[in-house]
N, C-alpha and C positions, 0 to 999 in steps of 0.2 A: 633600546627599549625591549623588554622581554615579550615574547610571543604570547598573545592572550589565550586563555583557556576557553574553548568554545564547545558547544554541543557537537555531537557526531552527526553527520549528514547521511540520511537514508532516502530510499525511494520505495514507493508502493504502487501497484497497478491494479485497478479494477478492470479485469479482462472480460469483455463481452464476447460471446461466441455466436455470431450471426448465423453460422451453419446449423445450429440446433433449433433456432426459431422459437425458443421458449423463454427467453429473457434471463436464463441462468448465467451466473458468472463463475469463474474459476477460483477455487480456494485450495490452499495447501494445508495439510496437517504438518505442523512443525516437528522436526526431528530432534531439535535441541531446545533447551530452556530459553524463554518461557514456552511451555508446551501449549497446544491448542490449535485451532483453525485460524488461518490468517490469509490476507491477500499476499500474492507473490511479491517479493521485494527484498531489499537488503541494503547493505552499506555501499556508498559511492567510493570508488577507489581514487587515490590521488592521481591527478592528471586526466580524469574521466569526467565527461559532462553528465549531468543528472539524467538526460534523455538516454544516453548510451548505457548508463548504469541500469536504468529501468528495463531496457530491452535485454541487456545481458542477464540480469537477475531472473526475468521471466523465462528466458531460454534455459538457464541453469536449473531452475526449479520445476519447469513444466515441459520443456522441450518445444515450446511454441514460439514461432516468430510473431511478435506482436507489433502492430502499427499503433503508435500513440496518437490518440484523437484529440485530446485536450488536457490541459492542466486542470485538475479538479480543485486542488487546494494545497496549502502548506499547513502541516500539523506540528505544533511546537510546544504543546503543554509539557512542562518538565516532568510531569507524572505519567506521560503516555507509555513509557517503557520502563519496567521494573529494573532493568539493567543499568539505567542511567539516562541522562538527558540526551535524547535523540530528536532531530527534526526530520520529518518526512515530507518530501516533495511527492505529491500523489497525482497520478495520471489516470485517465480512462483510456483503455486501449482495446483493440479488436484483434482477434486471432481466429483462424480456422484450423481444423485438425483435431487429433485426439491428444489431449495432454497426458503426460506420464510423469510420475514423481521422480525427481532427481535432486542432487545436491543436498540442500537442507530440508527437502520435503519428504516426509514419510509416506504420504498418501495424497491423492487429488480427489476433489469433489466438485461437481457442478451443482451450485446451490442457488436457490431463489434469494436474491439480495434483500427481499422484504422479510424473509424468515430463515436467516442463516443459523448454523449451529453456533454454540458458544464460541466467541471470538477472542483472540489474544489482542493485547495492546488496546488502542482506541479504534480498532477496525469497525466496530459497530457504529461509531460516530461517522467514520468515513463512508460506510454504506448508507447511512441516513442522508448524508450530503450527496452521494451518488444518485440516490432515488430522486432527490429534489432536482438535480441536474438533468436526469433522464426525463422526468415528468414536466419540468418547467423551464429547463435551459439555464438554471441559475447555478453558478459556481458556489463553492463553500463560503459561508459568511466569515467575516473577520471576527475572531473571538479573543480579544485581548484579555489577559489576566490582569487583575488589579495590581497596580504598582504598590509594593510594600512601603509603608510609612517608616522611614529610617530616622525620624527625629525623636 
């Protein structure tokens, strides 16, 4: 049987900075297409867990050692990434220290998650879900897309 063609697996992390005390989160300015501000994250390597990938991507892009706090949600809308169908396993994490831009990050910004700059991908939706989690303790809702009628 041939191997199935499946979406690529990615991770994203909403990074809280308790040492700032102001509720801001870490955003990166993307160095590569699609350009814009985004949550730190990237592709999961073969043989790597999603948790390890999340911590690695945060380190590579921000220089921060992140502690993953919770799974916020899984984002799988085929339109979420203009490069193709990617599925993001998204965490909330906490880190202290001064972030620095590295790897795919051109710049770093600490941003109010309720009023972020224009964001790439579906990261605005992710921040909406993060605010609900922060305020009410609720994880991301299930958002099934309609199943196409093939008849």
